C-alpha positions in Angstrom: 102.6 111.3 99.4 101.4 111.3 96.4 104.2 110.7 94.6 104.7 107.7 97.3 101.4 106.6 95.6 102.8 106.7 91.9 105.5 104.7 92.9 104.1 101.7 94.5 101.7 101.7 91.9 104.2 101.7 89.5 105.9 98.6 91.1 102.6 96.6 91.5 102.2 97.6 87.6 106.0 95.9 87.2 105.4 93.0 89.4 101.8 92.0 87.0 103.8 92.3 84.3 106.7 90.3 85.4 103.9 87.4 86.8 102.4 87.2 83.4 105.8 86.3 81.7 106.9 84.3 84.9 103.9 81.9 83.5 105.1 82.1 79.3 106.4 79.6 77.8 110.8 80.7 78.3 111.9 82.1 75.6 114.7 84.4 74.7 112.4 87.5 74.4 111.0 86.7 77.6 113.8 86.2 79.5 115.4 89.3 78.3 111.9 91.3 79.1 112.4 89.3 82.7 115.5 90.4 83.2 115.1 94.1 82.0 112.4 94.3 84.3 114.5 92.4 87.9 116.8 95.2 88.6 113.9 97.4 88.7 111.9 95.4 91.7 114.9 93.2 93.4 118.5 93.3 93.7 120.6 91.9 91.4 123.6 89.2 92.0 126.8 91.4 90.3 128.3 88.1 89.1 125.3 86.2 87.9 123.4 89.6 86.9 120.3 87.6 88.1 118.1 87.9 91.2 119.3 85.8 94.2 116.6 86.6 96.7 113.3 88.2 96.0 112.8 89.4 99.6 115.1 92.2 98.8 113.3 94.5 96.8 113.8 98.0 96.4 111.1 100.0 97.9 109.8 100.7 101.3 106.7 102.7 101.9 107.0 105.7 103.8 103.6 106.3 104.3 102.1 103.0 104.7 101.7 100.9 107.7 104.0 98.1 108.7 101.1 95.5 108.0 100.6 97.0 104.6 104.2 97.0 103.7 104.4 93.5 104.6 101.3 92.7 102.2 103.1 94.9 99.6 106.3 93.4 100.0 104.6 89.7 100.1 103.2 91.0 96.6 106.0 92.1 95.1 108.2 88.8 96.2 105.8 86.4 95.3 104.2 87.8 92.6 100.7 86.4 94.4 97.4 88.1 96.0 94.7 86.3 98.4 91.6 86.9 96.4 90.2 87.7 99.7 92.7 90.3 100.9 90.8 94.0 101.1 93.6 95.8 101.7 94.3 98.8 98.2 97.9 97.1 97.8 95.7 93.6 96.9 92.6 95.2 95.3 95.1 97.3 92.7 97.2 94.1 92.3 94.7 91.8 91.4 92.7 94.7 88.8 96.7 95.2 87.0 97.1 91.5 86.6 93.8 91.4 85.0 94.7 94.2 82.5 
């Protein structure tokens, strides 16, 4: 269980970092960082080498409830979390985005 928590926290950290890159002006450095992070989180199209579907995420929590997994995946998919959400994934993601 502890290892699962570390992995999900790492995914949230990657997504928070990726979110910061999404709002930056796109240049070669930003694009390069994004293309290095993308295959860690999502499936990549082998021909275009781009993310074609951000719902195809590389992790499913085996210890979380179905509702928590939905929240976790929605954060990874969209890079957004409701400011009013009180679940641990949302709270942790909002904290990581502030760093």
